[in-house]
N, C-alpha and C positions, 0 to 999 in steps of 0.2 A: 157226325162226321160224314163229308160228301161221300157220296158211291163212286167206286172206281168205273169209269167208263170205258167198256172194252170192245174193241173191234177184232173179230176172228177172220184170219184169212187162211183159207185150205182148199184144195180142188176136191178133197174127198167129202161129199156131203155128209155121209153117215158120220165120220168123226167129227166134222164141224158142228152138226146137230147135237151130238153127245156131248161135247165140250161145253156147248151153249147151254145145255140142261145142267149140267154139273155147275157151271158157274151161276146159273140162277137160283140154285138151291142156298147159295151163300149171299147173305144181306149187304155185304161190302161190295159185291160186283154188280155190275148193269151192263147186259151184253145189248150194245146200242146198235150193232150191225154186223153183216157177215160179207165176204168175198170170195170169190172162187179162183181167182189169179191176181197178179201183181197189178195190172192196169186197173182193175175194179177196185183193187186194195186203195190205190192213189186217188180215185175219184170219191170212195167212201169216206177216206180219211179227211178229204178237203170238205165235204158235206157235213160230216159228223163231228169232227174235232174231238176224238176219242181221248183219254187220258193213256191208254195202253193198247198196243197193238201185238197180238199174238200171231206171227209169221212163219209159214211153212216154206221150205226153201225150193223144193221140186215141183213146179206148176207149169201147166202150158201158157204159151203166149208170152207174159212176163214173168219171170221167176222171183222168188223171194228176195234173192240178193239185189237185183236191179229194183224191185220196188222199194226195198230199205233205203238205198241210196236216194231215190226220188223224193221219197217221203221226209226223209231226215234233212234234206235240202230244203224243202218248203216248210216243214214243221219240226225244228230243232228240239222243241220241248216235250214232244210225245215221247212216252217211253215204249220201245220197241224190243220185243223178245222174239228170238226164233223158237220154233216148237216144230221139231222135226225126228225123223227116224234116223237120219244120217249121224253117224260116228265118225265121219271122215274128218281129219284134222284140217284139210284145206277148206271144206265147208266152213269149219268154226273159224279159221284164221279170215277168210273172206267175209264172213258175217260181221266180225267185229270190226274189220276194216270198212266196211260199208256202214257201219253207225249202230248196229244191234247192241242193245244193253246187256243182253243174256243168251245163252244158247241152252235150251233145254230139251230133252229126248221124250218121244211121246210114251215111253213106257214108265214115265214117273207115277207114282201113285197120287191120287187126287190130293191127299192132305200135303204132299210135298209139293205138288205144283202150287197150290193156293199160298204157301208159306213163301216160295221162291217168287210169286208174282207181287207180294208184299215187300219182299226185298228189292225188287225191281223198282217199286214205287219209291222206295226210301233212297234210290239214288245208287244202290248196290248193284252188282254184276252177277246174277244167278248162273250157275253153270252145273248140269247134271253131274252127279258124281263120277260116273263112268268116264266122261269126259275130261273132267278134272284131273283124274289119274292120269289120261293120256298126256295132258299138257305137262304135268310133273315128269313123266317119263322122258318126253321131248326135251325139257328144260336139262336133265341129267346128261342126255345125249349130246345136247348144245353144248355143256361144259367141256365133255370129252373132245368134241370136235375143236373147240376153242384151243385146247391144249396141241391140237393136230394142224391147226390152220396154216402155220408156218411152212409145212411142207407142201401146202397147194398154191399153184401159180395162177391167179386171176389174170395175170397180164395177156394170156392166150385168148380172153374173150373177145370178139371182134365187137366193133361200134354197134352193130344190130343186136347182138346178143346183151349189150349193156344197157341198150333201150329197152329191151324186153325185161331184163332185170329190174330196172326202175319202175315199170308198170306192174310186175308182180308184187313189188314192196308196197305199192299203192292199192294193191287187193283187186286189181283188174282181171277180169276173167278172159279166157283165150279168145273170146268173141269180141269182148272190149279192146283187147290188144290187137288183134287182125283190123278192126275197124280203124283204131287211131293211126296204125303203121300202114294202113291200106295194101296189107298182104293177107292171105288166105289163113283160115284157122289151122290147116295142115301144116303150113310153113310155120306157124308159131309153135306148133308142137314140135316140129323138128328142132328148132332153135332151143326150145326149153330141153330137149332131150340131150343137145350137144352141151348146154350150159351144166345140166346135171352130171354129165360125163366128165367135163373139163374140172369141175369143183368137187367131185367125188361125194354128191349129195344124192339123197332120194326122192324128194317131192318139193313142192313149192313152198310149204313152210319153213323148210330148211334152207331153200334159196334166199328166202326173204331174211330169215335170221342171219344168215352168213353175210350176206350184202350189207345189211346195217351195221354188224358187228364189225366188219372190216372196212366200212365208210366208202363202199365201193359205189353207192349211190344213196340218195336222201330222196324223200317224197317230193321234195321242191324240184327235182330234176327231170320230173315226169314230162315227156315231150308232149307238145299240143297236138290235137287232133286235127 
């Protein structure tokens, strides 16, 4: 069986080297390259054409979410799994929207990591157990909100707030939204704060779920930059 060719992307050299050492102990994995930020990851992916990329999220220059979007646009067949310390639901949501096939935490045991990487190569979507539990909790809260949606009046949203709502649904970061709408990130944050208040929600994940559930926006409504 062909070995799984892996590209590691993480700005922490010690972690990256340690992970490379672990993978090299397994005969089914071949670490073909490493990168320290998203821009380098794109260059290395173009050069090496790996089967699987393990991508950190928070990195200097170009972060993992931006890199994931760029790599997926050019190389749709590569398996891309986020490997991060972030348990933030918004990071999970944006990672999946950006094209990641999985979301794993760095506190995984090596045996679990190897198993989940095999799952990713089989076309499954591995998610760390702790994150999976959060998703289930959020689904439970969503069902409750669904019953309460009739009490929320979305007509109070302005045209600009609806534009931002559409971009949030498409997984855009605050910086992406600011660039596309030609406004500052601070203005984006203010609009998001007003949207949360008007819809009685708490975070971006809930905004996106509510907007799609109520048919307020669809990904096709995203304004052009």
